[in-house]
PyMOL Python script that loads the backbone (N, CA, C, O; Angstrom):
from pymol import cmd

cmd.read_pdbstr("""\
ATOM      1  N   UNK A   1      75.731  82.748 101.735  1.00  0.00           N
ATOM      2  CA  UNK A   1      76.604  82.345 102.859  1.00  0.00           C
ATOM      3  C   UNK A   1      77.963  81.869 102.298  1.00  0.00           C
ATOM      4  O   UNK A   1      78.039  81.030 101.400  1.00  0.00           O
ATOM      5  N   UNK A   2      79.012  82.443 102.871  1.00  0.00           N
ATOM      6  CA  UNK A   2      80.472  82.091 102.072  1.00  0.00           C
ATOM      7  C   UNK A   2      80.732  80.766 103.317  1.00  0.00           C
ATOM      8  O   UNK A   2      80.413  80.811 104.505  1.00  0.00           O
ATOM      9  N   UNK A   3      81.341  79.748 102.648  1.00  0.00           N
ATOM     10  CA  UNK A   3      82.023  78.564 103.205  1.00  0.00           C
ATOM     11  C   UNK A   3      83.276  78.885 103.588  1.00  0.00           C
ATOM     12  O   UNK A   3      84.067  79.090 102.667  1.00  0.00           O
ATOM     13  N   UNK A   4      83.742  79.001 104.878  1.00  0.00           N
ATOM     14  CA  UNK A   4      84.937  79.453 105.080  1.00  0.00           C
ATOM     15  C   UNK A   4      85.900  78.224 105.225  1.00  0.00           C
ATOM     16  O   UNK A   4      87.114  78.426 105.258  1.00  0.00           O
ATOM     17  N   UNK A   5      85.362  76.884 105.318  1.00  0.00           N
ATOM     18  CA  UNK A   5      86.315  75.660 105.295  1.00  0.00           C
ATOM     19  C   UNK A   5      86.868  75.978 103.723  1.00  0.00           C
ATOM     20  O   UNK A   5      88.091  75.947 103.585  1.00  0.00           O
ATOM     21  N   UNK A   6      86.251  76.205 102.831  1.00  0.00           N
ATOM     22  CA  UNK A   6      87.036  76.199 101.448  1.00  0.00           C
ATOM     23  C   UNK A   6      88.277  76.894 101.500  1.00  0.00           C
ATOM     24  O   UNK A   6      89.349  76.398 101.156  1.00  0.00           O
ATOM     25  N   UNK A   7      88.103  78.163 101.979  1.00  0.00           N
ATOM     26  CA  UNK A   7      89.308  79.201 102.177  1.00  0.00           C
ATOM     27  C   UNK A   7      90.377  78.416 102.936  1.00  0.00           C
ATOM     28  O   UNK A   7      91.495  78.386 102.423  1.00  0.00           O
ATOM     29  N   UNK A   8      90.173  77.765 104.114  1.00  0.00           N
ATOM     30  CA  UNK A   8      91.122  77.216 104.765  1.00  0.00           C
ATOM     31  C   UNK A   8      91.815  75.943 104.095  1.00  0.00           C
ATOM     32  O   UNK A   8      92.875  75.472 104.508  1.00  0.00           O
ATOM     33  N   UNK A   9      91.275  75.570 103.287  1.00  0.00           N
ATOM     34  CA  UNK A   9      91.912  74.371 102.609  1.00  0.00           C
ATOM     35  C   UNK A   9      92.803  74.709 101.309  1.00  0.00           C
ATOM     36  O   UNK A   9      93.340  73.842 100.618  1.00  0.00           O
ATOM     37  N   UNK A  10      92.877  76.007 101.093  1.00  0.00           N
ATOM     38  CA  UNK A  10      93.700  76.414  99.897  1.00  0.00           C
ATOM     39  C   UNK A  10      95.208  76.060 100.274  1.00  0.00           C
ATOM     40  O   UNK A  10      95.596  76.010 101.441  1.00  0.00           O
ATOM     41  N   UNK A  11      95.944  75.843  99.268  1.00  0.00           N
ATOM     42  CA  UNK A  11      97.442  75.663  99.599  1.00  0.00           C
ATOM     43  C   UNK A  11      98.125  76.916  99.340  1.00  0.00           C
ATOM     44  O   UNK A  11      98.691  77.032  98.253  1.00  0.00           O
ATOM     45  N   UNK A  12      98.160  77.912 100.208  1.00  0.00           N
ATOM     46  CA  UNK A  12      98.894  79.163 100.035  1.00  0.00           C
ATOM     47  C   UNK A  12     100.149  78.944 100.221  1.00  0.00           C
ATOM     48  O   UNK A  12     100.582  77.997 100.879  1.00  0.00           O
ATOM     49  N   UNK A  13     100.928  79.912  99.585  1.00  0.00           N
ATOM     50  CA  UNK A  13     102.372  79.590  99.791  1.00  0.00           C
ATOM     51  C   UNK A  13     102.741  80.421 101.193  1.00  0.00           C
ATOM     52  O   UNK A  13     101.992  81.338 101.531  1.00  0.00           O
ATOM     53  N   UNK A  14     103.710  80.142 101.864  1.00  0.00           N
ATOM     54  CA  UNK A  14     103.994  80.609 103.114  1.00  0.00           C
ATOM     55  C   UNK A  14     104.716  82.361 102.726  1.00  0.00           C
ATOM     56  O   UNK A  14     105.564  82.598 101.866  1.00  0.00           O
ATOM     57  N   UNK A  15     104.181  83.174 103.482  1.00  0.00           N
ATOM     58  CA  UNK A  15     104.827  84.537 103.172  1.00  0.00           C
ATOM     59  C   UNK A  15     105.175  85.144 104.629  1.00  0.00           C
ATOM     60  O   UNK A  15     104.677  84.774 105.692  1.00  0.00           O
ATOM     61  N   UNK A  16     106.183  86.203 104.433  1.00  0.00           N
ATOM     62  CA  UNK A  16     106.541  86.754 105.581  1.00  0.00           C
ATOM     63  C   UNK A  16     105.792  88.034 105.891  1.00  0.00           C
ATOM     64  O   UNK A  16     105.637  88.915 105.046  1.00  0.00           O
ATOM     65  N   UNK A  17     105.271  88.119 107.296  1.00  0.00           N
ATOM     66  CA  UNK A  17     104.569  89.317 107.660  1.00  0.00           C
ATOM     67  C   UNK A  17     105.259  90.715 107.536  1.00  0.00           C
ATOM     68  O   UNK A  17     106.463  90.818 107.771  1.00  0.00           O
ATOM     69  N   UNK A  18     104.486  91.813 107.162  1.00  0.00           N
ATOM     70  CA  UNK A  18     105.269  93.008 107.135  1.00  0.00           C
ATOM     71  C   UNK A  18     105.375  93.507 108.463  1.00  0.00           C
ATOM     72  O   UNK A  18     106.342  94.190 108.798  1.00  0.00           O
ATOM     73  N   UNK A  19     104.444  93.213 109.252  1.00  0.00           N
ATOM     74  CA  UNK A  19     104.400  93.890 110.733  1.00  0.00           C
ATOM     75  C   UNK A  19     105.493  93.156 111.746  1.00  0.00           C
ATOM     76  O   UNK A  19     106.417  93.730 112.322  1.00  0.00           O
ATOM     77  N   UNK A  20     105.193  91.888 111.814  1.00  0.00           N
ATOM     78  CA  UNK A  20     106.099  91.176 112.786  1.00  0.00           C
ATOM     79  C   UNK A  20     107.220  90.251 112.111  1.00  0.00           C
ATOM     80  O   UNK A  20     108.000  89.647 112.847  1.00  0.00           O
ATOM     81  N   UNK A  21     107.293  90.154 110.973  1.00  0.00           N
ATOM     82  CA  UNK A  21     108.328  89.410 110.186  1.00  0.00           C
ATOM     83  C   UNK A  21     108.452  88.033 110.505  1.00  0.00           C
ATOM     84  O   UNK A  21     109.526  87.432 110.484  1.00  0.00           O
ATOM     85  N   UNK A  22     107.333  87.521 110.807  1.00  0.00           N
ATOM     86  CA  UNK A  22     107.221  85.894 110.839  1.00  0.00           C
ATOM     87  C   UNK A  22     106.791  85.328 109.761  1.00  0.00           C
ATOM     88  O   UNK A  22     106.140  86.061 109.016  1.00  0.00           O
ATOM     89  N   UNK A  23     106.949  84.252 109.439  1.00  0.00           N
ATOM     90  CA  UNK A  23     106.267  83.391 108.270  1.00  0.00           C
ATOM     91  C   UNK A  23     105.060  82.885 108.670  1.00  0.00           C
ATOM     92  O   UNK A  23     104.820  82.440 109.792  1.00  0.00           O
ATOM     93  N   UNK A  24     104.222  82.961 107.648  1.00  0.00           N
ATOM     94  CA  UNK A  24     102.639  82.644 107.987  1.00  0.00           C
ATOM     95  C   UNK A  24     102.033  82.012 106.705  1.00  0.00           C
ATOM     96  O   UNK A  24     102.366  82.367 105.575  1.00  0.00           O
ATOM     97  N   UNK A  25     101.221  81.157 106.939  1.00  0.00           N
ATOM     98  CA  UNK A  25     100.463  80.720 105.783  1.00  0.00           C
ATOM     99  C   UNK A  25      99.176  81.068 105.685  1.00  0.00           C
ATOM    100  O   UNK A  25      98.428  80.687 104.784  1.00  0.00           O
ATOM    101  N   UNK A  26      98.718  82.166 107.061  1.00  0.00           N
ATOM    102  CA  UNK A  26      97.334  82.773 106.981  1.00  0.00           C
ATOM    103  C   UNK A  26      97.584  84.105 107.022  1.00  0.00           C
ATOM    104  O   UNK A  26      98.259  84.534 107.958  1.00  0.00           O
ATOM    105  N   UNK A  27      97.109  84.960 106.058  1.00  0.00           N
ATOM    106  CA  UNK A  27      97.557  86.290 105.958  1.00  0.00           C
ATOM    107  C   UNK A  27      96.503  86.920 105.040  1.00  0.00           C
ATOM    108  O   UNK A  27      95.739  86.236 104.358  1.00  0.00           O
ATOM    109  N   UNK A  28      96.502  88.242 105.060  1.00  0.00           N
ATOM    110  CA  UNK A  28      95.767  89.141 103.999  1.00  0.00           C
ATOM    111  C   UNK A  28      96.833  89.890 103.454  1.00  0.00           C
ATOM    112  O   UNK A  28      97.849  90.249 104.049  1.00  0.00           O
ATOM    113  N   UNK A  29      96.438  90.159 101.942  1.00  0.00           N
ATOM    114  CA  UNK A  29      97.330  91.034 101.354  1.00  0.00           C
ATOM    115  C   UNK A  29      96.765  92.251 100.970  1.00  0.00           C
ATOM    116  O   UNK A  29      95.688  92.241 100.374  1.00  0.00           O
ATOM    117  N   UNK A  30      97.361  93.342 101.238  1.00  0.00           N
ATOM    118  CA  UNK A  30      96.783  94.832 100.985  1.00  0.00           C
ATOM    119  C   UNK A  30      97.714  95.234  99.887  1.00  0.00           C
ATOM    120  O   UNK A  30      98.900  94.927  99.768  1.00  0.00           O
ATOM    121  N   UNK A  31      96.901  96.045  99.030  1.00  0.00           N
ATOM    122  CA  UNK A  31      97.429  96.527  97.713  1.00  0.00           C
ATOM    123  C   UNK A  31      97.249  98.209  97.915  1.00  0.00           C
ATOM    124  O   UNK A  31      96.171  98.747  98.166  1.00  0.00           O
ATOM    125  N   UNK A  32      98.409  98.843  97.766  1.00  0.00           N
ATOM    126  CA  UNK A  32      98.228 100.231  97.860  1.00  0.00           C
ATOM    127  C   UNK A  32      97.910 100.771  96.611  1.00  0.00           C
ATOM    128  O   UNK A  32      97.893  99.984  95.664  1.00  0.00           O
ATOM    129  N   UNK A  33      97.612 102.145  96.375  1.00  0.00           N
ATOM    130  CA  UNK A  33      97.249 102.749  95.275  1.00  0.00           C
ATOM    131  C   UNK A  33      98.497 102.751  94.175  1.00  0.00           C
ATOM    132  O   UNK A  33      98.334 102.852  92.959  1.00  0.00           O
ATOM    133  N   UNK A  34      99.679 102.630  94.800  1.00  0.00           N
ATOM    134  CA  UNK A  34     101.071 102.467  94.063  1.00  0.00           C
ATOM    135  C   UNK A  34     101.268 101.072  93.485  1.00  0.00           C
ATOM    136  O   UNK A  34     102.299 100.837  92.854  1.00  0.00           O
ATOM    137  N   UNK A  35     100.357 100.147  93.661  1.00  0.00           N
ATOM    138  CA  UNK A  35     100.484  98.762  93.377  1.00  0.00           C
ATOM    139  C   UNK A  35     101.452  97.852  94.277  1.00  0.00           C
ATOM    140  O   UNK A  35     101.863  96.762  93.879  1.00  0.00           O
ATOM    141  N   UNK A  36     101.746  98.346  95.402  1.00  0.00           N
ATOM    142  CA  UNK A  36     102.689  97.814  96.318  1.00  0.00           C
ATOM    143  C   UNK A  36     101.988  96.706  97.191  1.00  0.00           C
ATOM    144  O   UNK A  36     100.871  96.904  97.670  1.00  0.00           O
ATOM    145  N   UNK A  37     102.622  95.640  97.363  1.00  0.00           N
ATOM    146  CA  UNK A  37     101.811  94.461  98.131  1.00  0.00           C
ATOM    147  C   UNK A  37     102.343  94.642  99.634  1.00  0.00           C
ATOM    148  O   UNK A  37     103.519  94.921  99.866  1.00  0.00           O
ATOM    149  N   UNK A  38     101.507  94.485 100.499  1.00  0.00           N
ATOM    150  CA  UNK A  38     101.696  94.737 101.949  1.00  0.00           C
ATOM    151  C   UNK A  38     101.043  93.403 102.528  1.00  0.00           C
ATOM    152  O   UNK A  38      99.816  93.321 102.479  1.00  0.00           O
ATOM    153  N   UNK A  39     101.778  92.353 103.073  1.00  0.00           N
ATOM    154  CA  UNK A  39     101.233  91.010 103.648  1.00  0.00           C
ATOM    155  C   UNK A  39     101.082  91.265 105.231  1.00  0.00           C
ATOM    156  O   UNK A  39     102.010  91.626 105.954  1.00  0.00           O
ATOM    157  N   UNK A  40      99.962  91.055 105.586  1.00  0.00           N
ATOM    158  CA  UNK A  40      99.895  91.140 107.153  1.00  0.00           C
ATOM    159  C   UNK A  40      99.148  89.768 107.694  1.00  0.00           C
ATOM    160  O   UNK A  40      98.072  89.424 107.206  1.00  0.00           O
ATOM    161  N   UNK A  41      99.716  89.105 108.610  1.00  0.00           N
ATOM    162  CA  UNK A  41      99.165  87.874 109.251  1.00  0.00           C
ATOM    163  C   UNK A  41      98.108  88.187 109.996  1.00  0.00           C
ATOM    164  O   UNK A  41      97.938  89.343 110.383  1.00  0.00           O
ATOM    165  N   UNK A  42      97.275  87.204 110.288  1.00  0.00           N
ATOM    166  CA  UNK A  42      96.134  87.148 110.855  1.00  0.00           C
ATOM    167  C   UNK A  42      96.118  87.715 112.079  1.00  0.00           C
ATOM    168  O   UNK A  42      95.219  88.491 112.402  1.00  0.00           O
ATOM    169  N   UNK A  43      97.272  87.334 113.017  1.00  0.00           N
ATOM    170  CA  UNK A  43      97.566  87.675 114.310  1.00  0.00           C
ATOM    171  C   UNK A  43      97.758  89.161 114.578  1.00  0.00           C
ATOM    172  O   UNK A  43      97.256  89.738 115.542  1.00  0.00           O
ATOM    173  N   UNK A  44      98.532  89.744 113.640  1.00  0.00           N
ATOM    174  CA  UNK A  44      98.957  91.118 113.464  1.00  0.00           C
ATOM    175  C   UNK A  44      97.745  91.847 113.210  1.00  0.00           C
ATOM    176  O   UNK A  44      97.510  92.781 113.977  1.00  0.00           O
ATOM    177  N   UNK A  45      96.922  91.604 112.276  1.00  0.00           N
ATOM    178  CA  UNK A  45      95.424  92.080 111.847  1.00  0.00           C
ATOM    179  C   UNK A  45      94.646  92.310 112.996  1.00  0.00           C
ATOM    180  O   UNK A  45      94.242  93.438 113.275  1.00  0.00           O
ATOM    181  N   UNK A  46      94.372  91.160 113.788  1.00  0.00           N
ATOM    182  CA  UNK A  46      93.596  91.189 114.946  1.00  0.00           C
ATOM    183  C   UNK A  46      94.064  92.038 115.969  1.00  0.00           C
ATOM    184  O   UNK A  46      93.213  92.676 116.589  1.00  0.00           O
ATOM    185  N   UNK A  47      95.413  92.186 116.304  1.00  0.00           N
ATOM    186  CA  UNK A  47      95.811  92.992 117.373  1.00  0.00           C
ATOM    187  C   UNK A  47      95.523  94.446 116.955  1.00  0.00           C
ATOM    188  O   UNK A  47      95.223  95.250 117.838  1.00  0.00           O
ATOM    189  N   UNK A  48      95.589  94.814 115.749  1.00  0.00           N
ATOM    190  CA  UNK A  48      95.475  96.205 115.313  1.00  0.00           C
ATOM    191  C   UNK A  48      94.044  96.334 115.349  1.00  0.00           C
ATOM    192  O   UNK A  48      93.708  97.419 115.824  1.00  0.00           O
ATOM    193  N   UNK A  49      93.059  95.574 114.998  1.00  0.00           N
ATOM    194  CA  UNK A  49      91.595  95.799 115.148  1.00  0.00           C
ATOM    195  C   UNK A  49      91.106  95.895 116.486  1.00  0.00           C
ATOM    196  O   UNK A  49      90.025  96.448 116.689  1.00  0.00           O
ATOM    197  N   UNK A  50      91.879  95.349 117.558  1.00  0.00           N
ATOM    198  CA  UNK A  50      91.428  95.187 119.002  1.00  0.00           C
ATOM    199  C   UNK A  50      92.007  96.587 119.653  1.00  0.00           C
ATOM    200  O   UNK A  50      91.599  97.104 120.693  1.00  0.00           O
ATOM    201  N   UNK A  51      93.023  97.062 118.817  1.00  0.00           N
ATOM    202  CA  UNK A  51      93.915  98.211 119.327  1.00  0.00           C
ATOM    203  C   UNK A  51      94.927  98.010 120.542  1.00  0.00           C
ATOM    204  O   UNK A  51      95.315  98.909 121.288  1.00  0.00           O
ATOM    205  N   UNK A  52      95.274  96.692 120.602  1.00  0.00           N
ATOM    206  CA  UNK A  52      96.273  96.195 121.438  1.00  0.00           C
ATOM    207  C   UNK A  52      97.599  95.794 120.521  1.00  0.00           C
ATOM    208  O   UNK A  52      97.647  94.743 119.882  1.00  0.00           O
ATOM    209  N   UNK A  53      98.582  96.697 120.544  1.00  0.00           N
ATOM    210  CA  UNK A  53      99.610  96.490 119.801  1.00  0.00           C
ATOM    211  C   UNK A  53     101.060  96.293 120.701  1.00  0.00           C
ATOM    212  O   UNK A  53     102.157  96.668 120.285  1.00  0.00           O
ATOM    213  N   UNK A  54     100.854  95.698 121.878  1.00  0.00           N
ATOM    214  CA  UNK A  54     101.968  95.554 122.672  1.00  0.00           C
ATOM    215  C   UNK A  54     102.898  94.075 122.095  1.00  0.00           C
ATOM    216  O   UNK A  54     102.513  93.269 121.248  1.00  0.00           O
ATOM    217  N   UNK A  55     103.945  94.062 122.711  1.00  0.00           N
ATOM    218  CA  UNK A  55     104.859  92.948 122.287  1.00  0.00           C
ATOM    219  C   UNK A  55     104.259  91.775 122.706  1.00  0.00           C
ATOM    220  O   UNK A  55     103.327  91.846 123.507  1.00  0.00           O
ATOM    221  N   UNK A  56     104.732  90.467 122.200  1.00  0.00           N
ATOM    222  CA  UNK A  56     104.212  89.275 122.300  1.00  0.00           C
ATOM    223  C   UNK A  56     104.669  88.787 123.687  1.00  0.00           C
ATOM    224  O   UNK A  56     105.847  88.845 124.041  1.00  0.00           O
ATOM    225  N   UNK A  57     103.806  88.368 124.353  1.00  0.00           N
ATOM    226  CA  UNK A  57     103.961  87.814 125.793  1.00  0.00           C
ATOM    227  C   UNK A  57     103.670  88.845 126.905  1.00  0.00           C
ATOM    228  O   UNK A  57     103.682  88.509 128.089  1.00  0.00           O
ATOM    229  N   UNK A  58     103.377  90.261 126.454  1.00  0.00           N
ATOM    230  CA  UNK A  58     103.199  91.139 127.310  1.00  0.00           C
ATOM    231  C   UNK A  58     101.944  90.727 128.243  1.00  0.00           C
ATOM    232  O   UNK A  58     101.013  90.087 127.753  1.00  0.00           O
ATOM    233  N   UNK A  59     101.948  91.117 129.620  1.00  0.00           N
ATOM    234  CA  UNK A  59     100.911  90.877 130.526  1.00  0.00           C
ATOM    235  C   UNK A  59     100.792  91.928 131.417  1.00  0.00           C
ATOM    236  O   UNK A  59     101.834  92.298 131.958  1.00  0.00           O
ATOM    237  N   UNK A  60      99.474  92.648 131.770  1.00  0.00           N
ATOM    238  CA  UNK A  60      99.434  93.606 132.855  1.00  0.00           C
ATOM    239  C   UNK A  60      99.602  92.877 134.260  1.00  0.00           C
ATOM    240  O   UNK A  60      99.360  91.693 134.493  1.00  0.00           O
ATOM    241  N   UNK A  61     100.013  93.725 135.035  1.00  0.00           N
ATOM    242  CA  UNK A  61     100.035  93.433 136.338  1.00  0.00           C
ATOM    243  C   UNK A  61      99.026  93.445 137.136  1.00  0.00           C
ATOM    244  O   UNK A  61      98.084  93.917 136.499  1.00  0.00           O
ATOM    245  N   UNK A  62      98.660  93.145 138.342  1.00  0.00           N
ATOM    246  CA  UNK A  62      97.331  93.284 139.020  1.00  0.00           C
ATOM    247  C   UNK A  62      97.291  94.637 139.288  1.00  0.00           C
ATOM    248  O   UNK A  62      98.221  95.410 139.517  1.00  0.00           O
ATOM    249  N   UNK A  63      95.737  94.889 139.214  1.00  0.00           N
ATOM    250  CA  UNK A  63      95.386  96.256 139.286  1.00  0.00           C
ATOM    251  C   UNK A  63      95.345  96.807 140.721  1.00  0.00           C
ATOM    252  O   UNK A  63      95.202  98.025 140.826  1.00  0.00           O
ATOM    253  N   UNK A  64      95.448  96.109 141.783  1.00  0.00           N
ATOM    254  CA  UNK A  64      95.309  96.238 143.125  1.00  0.00           C
ATOM    255  C   UNK A  64      96.964  96.588 143.577  1.00  0.00           C
ATOM    256  O   UNK A  64      97.268  96.948 144.714  1.00  0.00           O
ATOM    257  N   UNK A  65      97.796  96.435 142.631  1.00  0.00           N
ATOM    258  CA  UNK A  65      99.294  96.816 143.222  1.00  0.00           C
ATOM    259  C   UNK A  65      99.553  98.057 144.034  1.00  0.00           C
ATOM    260  O   UNK A  65      99.061  99.111 143.633  1.00  0.00           O
ATOM    261  N   UNK A  66     100.146  98.046 144.937  1.00  0.00           N
ATOM    262  CA  UNK A  66     100.349  99.308 145.557  1.00  0.00           C
ATOM    263  C   UNK A  66      99.389  99.805 146.712  1.00  0.00           C
ATOM    264  O   UNK A  66      99.707 100.568 147.624  1.00  0.00           O
ATOM    265  N   UNK A  67      98.206  99.248 146.506  1.00  0.00           N
ATOM    266  CA  UNK A  67      97.025  99.555 147.318  1.00  0.00           C
ATOM    267  C   UNK A  67      96.866  98.794 148.525  1.00  0.00           C
ATOM    268  O   UNK A  67      97.179  97.604 148.466  1.00  0.00           O
ATOM    269  N   UNK A  68      96.393  99.309 149.727  1.00  0.00           N
ATOM    270  CA  UNK A  68      96.176  98.372 150.766  1.00  0.00           C
ATOM    271  C   UNK A  68      94.578  98.128 151.180  1.00  0.00           C
ATOM    272  O   UNK A  68      94.287  97.332 152.073  1.00  0.00           O
TER     273      UNK A  68
END
""", "prot")
cmd.dss("prot")
cmd.show_as("cartoon", "prot")
cmd.util.cbc("prot")
cmd.orient("prot")
């Protein structure tokens, strides 16, 4: 079993996300076959995994809008 508290205590440098262009200490680094690094923050990665890639602050209207 992996102790996740050890990973959170690491002093990682703050990096800029490739997707949202915001600085974050919590990110994943993906390395392409051409040895290019792509840094993606946890929030962008979770949005892609959920299939929800709308802008920040997006909210859906009521489903009953327009019905009587």
